[in-house]
N, C-alpha and C positions, 0 to 999 in steps of 0.2 A: 661554695658552701654545700650545695646540694650534691655535688659529686663526692664530698667527703661523707655525707650522711648515707647515701644510696649504695656506696661501695661495700662489698663484703670484706670482712677482715679475715685474714689467714687463720686457719684452724689452730687453736691453742692446745698444746698437749702438756700435761704434767705427769712426769714419770712414765710416759708412754701411753697414758690414758687421755682420750679426746674429751675436751671440756665442751659441753653443749652450748650453742649460741644463745644469747639472751632472747627471749621471745614473750609475746604478750600472752598472758594466762587468762582463764575465765575469772579468776579471783581479782586480777588487776581491772578487768572490765566491770565486775561487780562494785568494787570500790570507786571506780571513776564514776559509775552511776549514782552511787550514794553520795559522793561528795559534789558532784556537778549537777546531776539530774534532780535530786531531791530539793535543793535550794531553789533551782529554777521553777520547779513545780509549785513550791510553796509561794514564791513571789507571784507567779501567774494566778494562783488561787486568790491571793491577797488582792490583787489588782481587779480581778473579776468580782470579788465580794464588794470592793469599794464602788465600782461601777454600778452594781445592783442596788447598793444602798443609795447611791446619789440619784440615779435615774429611774429606778424600779423596773429596769429591763434586765432580764438574766442574759448574760453573755457567755457563760461558762458551758463547758462540755456536759456538766451534770444536769443542765436544763432539759435536755433530751430524754432523761429517764425518769 
């Protein structure tokens, strides 16, 4: 399976023009951060807030500011 993923595909051409290979763009990285990073950040903040309410001890990063 890894061999299939890691091998390069032959260059594709359409009417003599080379088609660029798919690549990771900055917009894809941004959307991955939005869809994956923000929910994880929100869940972490919620857990830190609940711990602070229950124990009275601040465990979040914002406690240092």
